[in-house]
Backbone as JSON, one array per atom type, in Angstrom:
{
  "sequence": "MKLMMFLGNDLIEAVPVEAERLRIPGYLGSFKRTLKQKYKDMIQQYGMPAEFLVVNPEPPKVPEKKN",
  "N": [[-2.95, -2.16, 8.54], [-1.52, -0.69, 5.6], [-1.72, -0.28, 2.08], [0.36, 1.37, 0.01], [0.58, 3.58, -2.73], [2.96, 4.8, -4.93], [4.24, 7.3, -7.12], [7.17, 7.88, -8.43], [8.67, 9.89, -6.04], [6.33, 10.65, -4.9], [3.53, 10.19, -2.87], [0.61, 8.73, -3.83], [-1.84, 7.44, -3.14], [-3.13, 5.81, -0.23], [-4.4, 2.8, 0.9], [-6.43, 0.97, 3.2], [-5.61, -2.33, 4.29], [-6.22, -5.75, 5.21], [-4.29, -7.36, 7.54], [-4.36, -10.1, 8.09], [-5.19, -11.22, 5.73], [-3.19, -10.95, 3.87], [-1.65, -13.08, 2.98], [-3.23, -14.44, 1.23], [-3.52, -15.49, -2.06], [-3.62, -13.11, -4.64], [-4.94, -11.15, -3.19], [-3.65, -8.62, -2.53], [-3.1, -7.95, -5.15], [-5.57, -7.35, -6.3], [-6.19, -4.87, -5.17], [-4.04, -3.38, -6.14], [-4.48, -3.49, -8.93], [-6.9, -2.06, -9.07], [-6.09, 0.49, -8.14], [-4.17, 1.14, -10.09], [-5.81, 1.32, -12.35], [-7.51, 3.41, -11.59], [-5.73, 5.57, -11.5], [-4.7, 5.66, -14.04], [-4.3, 7.55, -16.18], [-2.6, 9.41, -14.92], [-0.36, 7.82, -14.38], [0.47, 7.2, -16.98], [1.17, 9.78, -17.88], [3.28, 10.34, -16.18], [5.19, 8.49, -16.92], [6.6, 6.43, -15.75], [6.47, 3.28, -14.02], [4.04, 2.61, -11.44], [4.81, 2.29, -7.97], [4.51, 0.1, -5.18], [3.92, -0.26, -1.69], [3.65, -1.98, 1.35], [2.73, -1.13, 4.55], [2.74, -0.86, 8.14], [1.22, 1.54, 9.8], [0.89, 2.0, 12.5], [2.31, 2.62, 15.72], [4.83, 0.45, 17.14], [3.88, -2.0, 19.56], [4.91, -1.85, 22.84], [5.89, -3.98, 25.34], [4.86, -3.74, 28.77], [7.06, -3.03, 31.49], [7.7, -5.16, 34.19], [8.12, -4.82, 37.62]],
  "CA": [[-1.9, -2.05, 7.55], [-1.92, 0.09, 4.44], [-1.04, -0.45, 0.8], [0.63, 2.73, -0.47], [0.98, 3.67, -4.14], [3.84, 5.93, -5.2], [4.78, 7.62, -8.45], [8.41, 8.57, -8.05], [8.69, 10.12, -4.59], [5.03, 11.17, -4.49], [2.51, 9.26, -2.41], [-0.62, 9.01, -4.55], [-2.96, 7.03, -2.3], [-2.91, 4.7, 0.7], [-5.67, 2.13, 1.19], [-6.29, -0.02, 4.28], [-5.69, -3.75, 3.96], [-6.28, -6.61, 6.39], [-3.04, -8.1, 7.69], [-4.61, -11.54, 8.07], [-5.48, -11.67, 4.36], [-2.05, -10.69, 2.99], [-1.11, -14.34, 2.42], [-4.17, -14.99, 0.26], [-3.1, -15.12, -3.42], [-4.47, -12.17, -5.36], [-5.55, -10.14, -2.32], [-3.04, -7.32, -2.81], [-3.2, -7.7, -6.59], [-6.85, -6.71, -6.63], [-6.06, -3.46, -4.8], [-3.09, -2.76, -7.07], [-5.17, -3.31, -10.22], [-7.88, -0.98, -8.91], [-5.37, 1.77, -8.06], [-3.57, 1.42, -11.4], [-6.89, 1.74, -13.24], [-7.98, 4.7, -11.12], [-4.73, 6.6, -11.81], [-4.13, 5.27, -15.34], [-3.82, 8.73, -16.91], [-1.47, 9.98, -14.19], [0.78, 6.92, -14.57], [0.93, 7.4, -18.36], [1.82, 11.09, -17.97], [4.53, 10.3, -15.43], [6.13, 7.74, -17.74], [7.26, 5.38, -14.97], [5.46, 2.44, -13.37], [3.72, 2.87, -10.04], [5.43, 1.4, -6.99], [3.62, -0.18, -4.06], [4.57, -0.6, -0.43], [2.72, -2.31, 2.43], [3.29, -0.69, 5.83], [1.88, -0.79, 9.31], [1.47, 2.89, 10.3], [0.72, 2.08, 13.94], [3.58, 2.42, 16.44], [4.93, -0.9, 17.7], [3.44, -2.14, 20.95], [6.02, -2.17, 23.73], [5.37, -4.59, 26.57], [5.16, -3.0, 30.0], [8.06, -3.65, 32.35], [7.21, -5.55, 35.52], [9.17, -4.67, 38.64]],
  "C": [[-2.44, -1.26, 6.37], [-1.07, -0.29, 3.23], [-0.89, 0.95, 0.23], [1.11, 2.68, -1.91], [1.78, 4.95, -4.34], [4.1, 6.07, -6.69], [6.02, 8.46, -8.17], [8.45, 8.68, -6.54], [7.35, 10.57, -4.05], [4.09, 10.05, -4.07], [1.21, 9.65, -3.09], [-1.83, 8.64, -3.71], [-2.52, 5.88, -1.41], [-4.28, 4.11, 1.04], [-5.45, 1.11, 2.31], [-6.42, -1.44, 3.75], [-5.69, -4.54, 5.27], [-5.03, -7.48, 6.45], [-3.24, -9.6, 7.58], [-4.79, -12.08, 6.65], [-4.31, -11.48, 3.4], [-1.5, -11.95, 2.34], [-2.03, -14.97, 1.39], [-3.75, -14.55, -1.15], [-4.13, -14.18, -4.07], [-5.07, -11.07, -4.52], [-4.97, -8.75, -2.6], [-3.16, -6.96, -4.29], [-4.48, -7.01, -6.98], [-6.82, -5.23, -6.29], [-5.14, -2.73, -5.78], [-3.72, -2.51, -8.43], [-6.15, -2.14, -10.16], [-7.18, 0.38, -8.89], [-4.73, 2.13, -9.4], [-4.62, 1.9, -12.39], [-7.36, 3.14, -12.88], [-7.04, 5.83, -11.54], [-4.02, 6.33, -13.13], [-3.54, 6.47, -16.08], [-2.59, 9.34, -16.24], [-0.22, 9.14, -14.39], [1.35, 7.09, -15.98], [1.66, 8.73, -18.51], [3.18, 11.06, -17.29], [5.6, 9.52, -16.19], [6.91, 6.66, -17.01], [6.18, 4.54, -14.31], [5.23, 2.87, -11.92], [4.45, 1.86, -9.16], [4.5, 1.26, -5.8], [4.42, -0.63, -2.85], [3.48, -0.9, 0.6], [3.4, -1.95, 3.75], [2.25, -0.8, 6.93], [2.14, 0.57, 9.96], [1.34, 3.04, 11.81], [2.07, 1.88, 14.62], [3.63, 1.02, 17.03], [4.49, -0.91, 19.16], [4.61, -2.61, 21.79], [5.44, -2.79, 24.99], [5.77, -3.78, 27.79], [6.17, -3.78, 30.82], [7.43, -3.97, 33.7], [8.37, -5.46, 36.49], [9.03, -5.71, 39.71]]
}
């Protein structure tokens, strides 16, 4: 899975995250804080808050059909 940071319609960075740890409080927050700090100047220039999205970029696994 990946945590993606957007400014407007622009993808700024995508970082890998562990799906099993998503339920742990603060797990995603630590990544978000790091990304916000890393791109602090860019966020200030843009004038809008960063948006975050968690996605699984892998195609879904389709079970094989048995005849």
